[in-house]
C-alpha positions as a printed Julia matrix, in Angstrom:
70×3 Matrix{Float64}:
 85.93  102.39  113.55
 84.49   99.74  115.8
 86.37   96.51  116.36
 85.01   93.37  117.92
 88.02   91.48  119.22
 90.34   89.02  117.59
 89.26   86.12  115.46
 91.0    83.35  113.57
 89.73   84.26  110.11
 92.28   85.65  107.63
 90.48   88.63  106.21
 88.47   91.74  106.75
 84.88   92.61  105.99
 84.11   96.1   104.73
 80.5    97.24  104.67
 79.52  100.35  102.74
 76.12  101.93  103.26
 74.5   105.01  101.8
 71.53  106.33   99.89
 71.13  105.87   96.14
 73.52  108.06   94.18
 75.83  108.76   97.11
 78.9   107.25   95.4
 79.04  103.84   97.1
 79.88  101.96   93.91
 82.56  104.48   92.99
 84.2   104.3    96.41
 84.03  100.5    96.48
 85.64  100.31   93.03
 88.43  102.66   94.11
 89.02  100.74   97.34
 89.03   97.43   95.48
 91.5    98.74   92.92
 93.81  100.1    95.63
 93.7    96.89   97.71
 94.55   94.8    94.65
 97.43   97.15   93.79
 98.71   96.62   97.34
 98.71   92.85   96.79
 95.5    91.92   98.59
 92.98   89.43   97.25
 89.55   91.03   97.09
 86.17   89.32   97.07
 83.16   91.5    96.32
 79.62   90.49   97.19
 76.42   92.49   97.09
 73.73   92.15   99.73
 71.34   90.69   97.18
 73.79   88.33   95.49
 72.03   85.32   97.0
 69.3    84.06   94.63
 66.95   83.56   97.6
 67.5    87.1    98.94
 67.23   88.61   95.47
 63.96   86.79   94.72
 62.44   87.67   98.1
 63.47   91.33   97.86
 62.12   91.56   94.32
 58.79   90.12   95.4
 58.61   92.5    98.38
 59.3    95.52   96.17
 56.68   94.53   93.6
 54.02   94.1    96.28
 55.21   97.22   98.15
 55.83   95.22  101.33
 59.19   96.82  102.11
 59.6    99.88  104.29
 62.72  101.89  105.22
 63.06   99.76  108.36
 62.49   96.38  106.7
């Protein structure tokens, strides 16, 4: 795991990537459940949770403007 030095923020950011159907949602749910059981507060956010990002991504998909490297 890569680390990028110390910071003053009280928390950790976990990023989970993978192809469709690879079990990301399952693993995230299990990790979330375990962290909560250990007494941690968990905040979950999806990459497209921002209305602006969601709208832009939707438009790009409809017009087939997105590529694997977009």
